[in-house]
Phi, psi and omega in degrees: 000129179294148180272348186291146175263326178219167176242125177279121180261174183307311182294328177292320178295317178300313181297316182296315180290325178297317180293318183291321185264340184081004179278159178292146181301324180296321179293315180298314181301318178296317179297317179296314180300317178295320179297312181296317179297319179295316179298318179298318180296319178297315179294324177299330177278008179063030176261165179257144176251123178243121178246109184304132179083355181239301180157190181229146177247139176207173176260140180231143177280134174244118183295155173294155181211165176277125182245169185229126176269111184293336180285311183265351183059026181263141175268136179227155178265121177275149182283150173295154181208168175260137177233153178276131179244155177228133175237114181291149177286163177299324179298315179294317179300314179297319179297317179295315181295321179299313180295324182288324184278350181278000000 
């Protein structure tokens, strides 16, 4: 069961950063879009993104496996693929645990 009470969406993040910085929402939205696009491009190049105090993003190989179609009851082999992984920093892990234990 997820622990979250709410989910912060793109527009919520824009509003929160706009309020915190005093910048216009359009500027914040553009910055977020540029950041996400840059991160995607870095990951597409099979590089790792490390954000100090937050964590790192990387690509990981996921092997092919035998899967099962419940409708046809047929077994099929899924192809190997790359997935995006995230590893939180120790600072983020400690912060989450501190908030959870309070």
